[in-house]
N, C-alpha and C positions, 0 to 999 in steps of 0.2 A: 444598304438598305433597311437591313433590319434595324440597325440602330438608331436612323432617322424615327422609325415608325415607333421605335419604343420609348423615344423620347418627347414624341407626340402624345401617347398613350399617359405617361407620367405627368406632361403637363395638365392634358385633361384633367384627370383624378387628383392633381395637388395644387390648382390653382386657388388662388385667394387667402394666402397666408399674408397677415399683417403683423406689425410691430405690436407689441405687448404694451399695454397702458400699466400704470402704476396702481398697484391693488391697497385697497384700504390698509390692510394689514403692513405692506411694506411701509405707506404713508406714517402711518401710528411709530412705527419703529423709528424711522426720521425723525419723528418730531420729540421722541426720548432720547434720541442721540442729541439734537439741538437742546435739549432741556438740559442736560448733564453738562456739556460743553459751555453754555452760557452761566450756569451756577457755579462753575471752576473759575472762570473769569472773574465772576463777581465777588469770588472769595479771596482772590489775588491780595496780599498783605495780610489776610485772616487768618489766626493762628488754627482755625480748624481745617485748613484747607488739604493740607497731607491726609489726614484723616479722612475728608469727605472722598479723595481720590482713592483711597485704601477700600473703604467702606461702599463704594459706589462708581465701580470701575464704567467708562463711558461706553456705551454699545451694549452693555448687559443690563441695566437698569430702567426703571420707570419712574413715573410721577409721583407713587406712592411712595417707594422705597427714597427717593429724593428728601421727600416731606417729613418723612418718620425720620431722617437724620437731623435735617434742619430743625425738626419741632425738639429734638431730646438735646440738642444743643443748645437752644434757646437764645433771646435777643437777636433773631434773625427774621424778624418778619417781614420787613422788605424784599429779602431773598426769597422768601416763601411765597410771598404774594408775584413776585417775577416768575418764579416757578410754575406759578399756578396758572399764569397769563400765557406763558408758553405750551402748556398743556391743554388751554382751549383753542389752540390751534388745530387740533386735531378735529374740531367740529368744522373746520374751513376747507375738509377734504373736496375734490371735485371728482368727479367720474371723467375717465377719458384722460385726466392727465398723463402727460410724459413726463418722463426722467428730467428732462432739464427745466420743465416748466415747474415742478415741484424744487428743485437744486436752486432756481432764481429767486422764488417764493418764501423758501426757508432763509436763503442767506442773503438776501436783498429786500425784496419786498416788505417784509414785516419790519424792519428798521427804519422803513419810510414812511410809515401809514400812523401817525401821531392821534389821528382821531379813534381808530381803532383799537390798536395795539401801545397805548399810553403808556404802560411801565418799561415793555420791551423798546418803545422808542426813547424813553427816556436813560435808558441802560447804555443806548449806542449813544445818544448826543454828550453823555459824561466822558465816554471814550475815544469818542470821533478825533481823527487825526494821530493817536497815538500808536508807537508800534506793535503794542500787545495786541490791539484791537484790529488792526490791519492781517497781523498774523491768524488770528483767532477767524475771522472771515474768509481768508484764504484755505486755513486747514479744514473750516467748517464745508465749503464748497466740497473739498476731495473726498472728505468722510462721508457726506451726504450721499454723494454720488457711488462711491463704493459699498455703501449702505442698500442703496435702492436695487443696484446691479445686483446685489446677492440675493434680493427678494423679489426680482422680477420675472413672473411667468410669461408665457406665450399662449398667445390664442388664435385658432383659426376663424379666419372671417370669410363668412360665404360670398359668393359674387354676387354685384348689387342689383344688376338688372339682366333682363334676357337679351338686350341688345349686345351687351357685351360678351354675351356667351356665344351669341351667334356670329357677330364678326368674328371672335378669336377661332370658332371651330372652321369657318369658312377660310379663313387664312392659313390654318394648320392643313387643309385638305388640299389646299390651292400648292402649298409647298410640298406637300406627299407627291400631289400630281406631277409636280416639276422633277422631282428628284427621281421618281419612277421612271418617267421619260427620259430621263439622263443616263439611265442603268439600265436599260432594258436587258441586257445579254447578263447581267447581274443575278446570279442564284441567290446570293444572301451567304448567309454563314453556317446555316442548316438547310438551305435547297429551300426551293418553291413553297412546298405545304408548309415549314415553319412559317416563313415570312406571310402567306396567306393567313393561317390561324391567328398570326399577331392582329391581326387587322379586323378579323372578327370579335378578337378578345378588346379590339378599341370601342368596337359598336356597341360589345354589351356593355363596356364600361360606361359609355355615354347614356345608354337606357337605365342603368344603375343610378348615375348621376341624376336623372330628369324625375327618377323615382325618388330618390331622397328630397328633391327639392319641391314635389307636387303641391307642397301646402303652400308654396308662396309663387310658383310659376305655374300659368297651364301650361301642359305637356303640349297642345295645340300649337302654341306657339314656337316650338322647338322641334317636336315629332316629323312633321312635316321634311324641315331640313334633314332630317335624318335619314329616314325612311323612303322618302322621293328624290334623294341625292343622286342624279346622274352619272353625277362625275365619281361619288364614291363606289356606286355599282360597276362601273368602268374600271375601277381601281382594281377593285375584285377579282374581274375577268382577267384585267390585263395580266394579274399576278397569279392566276390560276394557270396560266401558260407560261410559266417561268420551267426551264427545264424538259420542254416538249417540244423543243426545237429540231431534234434529230430523231430519225426511227429508232435508233437504240434507245434512248432515252423514254422515248413513247412507250414503247415496249416494257419496259422496267418499272414505269412509274405508272402504267395502266390502272391497277389494281390498288396504288395509294391514291390515285385523284379521283377515282369512283369512291373512295371511303371519304375522301376529304367533300366532295359534291355532296353525300349524304349527309354529312354533318352539317353543310350550308344547310341544305332544307329544313334540317331539325331545328337551327338556332332562326331561321327566317320563320320557320311556324310557331316557335314560342315567341318572337317579337312580336308576330299578330297579334297572339292570344293575350299579350301585355297589353297592346293596344285596345282590344275589344276589351279586357277589363279595367281601362282607363277611361274607355266610353260610356262603360255601364255605370261607373263612381262618379264620373262627371258629365252629364247628360248634354247635348246641346252644345253646340261652338261657341258660343260666348258665354265661356267659362270665366266666374271671377270667383273672389274670397268669399263673397256673402252668401252665393250659393252652395258652398260646403258647410256651413254652418248650420247647426240645427235649430229647427223652427222652436223649441221650446228652451229654457233653462232652469236649471233648479236653483232657486233661490235658498241659499244657507246663512242663516243667523251668524253672524261673528261670534267667536268663543270670547268670553271675558278671561281675560288671562291678569295672572297677577305678575306685576312687575317686581321683581327682587334685583336689589344690589346692594355691593359692597363698599367698605370704608375702613380706613386704618385708623389711626391717632384722632379724637378731637381737638378743637380748638381749647384753651383756657376760658373762654368765655364760656364753653357749652354749647359750640356749634362744630357744625362740619362742611368744608370746601364740596359744595355739589361739582365742581371740575376735577376733584379727585375721585369720585364715583368709578367705580369698575363693575361691569355687567356679571364677569366671573369672579371665582374665589380664585385669590393669588396665595399662595402657602409661603408664608413669611413676612406677609405684607397685612392681608386682609384680620380685622379683630371685630369689626360689627357688620352683622345682616340689618338691610331694610328691607321692609316689605310695604309697597305704595297703597294706601287706603283711599286713596283722592288724587287729584290733579298736584294737591301741594301738601299733602300731607302723609305720613309714613311712620309704622311702626319698626323699632328696631330693638336688637337685642345683640349681647355677643356671640357670635357663631360659636357653635357645639363642639366644633373641631379641637383638639388637642393643641394642634398650632397655634390658635387664635388665643386658647387660655393662655398659654406660654408665653406669646409676645405679650399680649395685655398686662400680665404679672410682674414684668421685667420693670417697668416702671408704672404702677398703679395710680400712682397721684397725678400724671399725664394722660394715661390709656384709660383709666377708669372712672375716678372722682369726677372728671366733670360732667359726666352725662348718666352716672350710676349712681345707686343709694344701696348699699350693702345692709341685709337683716341680719347680719353675724358680723362679729369683730374679723377685722383682717388678720387673717393667717399666713405669715410668711413661708410655711412648708405646704401651702395649698398646691395642687396639681389642677383642680378643675376650677371652674365657675359655671354655676347654674342660675339660669334666668330663672327668676319668680313670676315677673312680672314685666312685659314689654314696656320700654320705653316710647314715647310719641315726639315727634319733630314734626314742623313745618317749616316749608322751603319759602324762605325770601331774601330777596335779592343776593340770589348765588349761593346762600346757605342754608342747608338744613339746621335749623334753629330748636334746641330742646328746653322747654321750660323748666324752671327747677322743681316742680310741682308735677311733671311728667315726666321725671327720671325712669330709668329701668331699675327693677328692684333685682338683686343677685345674691347669690350665697356661697361663700369660699367653700369649698371641700378638698380632703384630700384624696 
């Protein structure tokens, strides 16, 4: 008896769990994995393949690091363009996507959409029917599934409708009543008092659940089913009679039962107070969500926020790929910090962090010269780069283009 009541209590409090959906963070990591695996296959037969595997281990790198490697090698513009198109898949994320849907999209769907993903489609068509491409797709599904599994959170979902809650409650109470009638002589593991208090705990748990959902569901829709339920009250009365069938039990348990009855009256009093408070805060029987809303709203003007993003190595023509932009600084990858001054214009400079200067100075002809002019001679022993004047770039056709007259002015320092 006690075990069944405990199961009912647990069911009432823990109902509504649902399978978690794929988060944006997990999806982005899956795209990074796809990007790395695709570039590996693209470099098959190229002398730089082994170096790429060492510098960019799949599962640990992102598009910025991949682009940095490909740019440093040189003469791989088509491969860089393919990598950037894979990176653009992050913009296709959909909320409430399930794991299987993401895996199907990244391992099948993108290779069949010629109009939307031309470079990815061409990459697949060139290798279609070849064993290495079949192996690539098979391994990709397995790796993507594992990556999404590692990053999959779980969420609680609240019950969707009042009718479902009421139906579930009625079914559980009916089942409880049936088991009660079949086991009238059973005192429970701890005696009638313990079972009786469990029922009271269930009642209080239901009240707590109603209070937690009061913003979404009117209590008048559920509370009468609980407080006015003769079946539940009868169950309580029947349960309180356990252990009093014989005179000896009656004399031994009389004090215990009086205490229990006092506790019951206190609990019922508390429930009535809760009911009164709800009536006060929700006047009228036709409670609706609109009546709980304040009659006034304080209008706040939206704050104008400066949008900042980060990029790594520029292209040789003095431009940056918009798809490579990151909203956060990435140690070991970020060189430039951009600040928008309009919808299609931004100022930029080499980030002040030492890691950015160190990275830029590794290949100054590729990392600095295309978009910056130095006010002093290059010093191979320099450890810092100070921005004397910010440069300016304009967004055109997916690229931040730097005019040769609007390059950033920098100074090399020890």
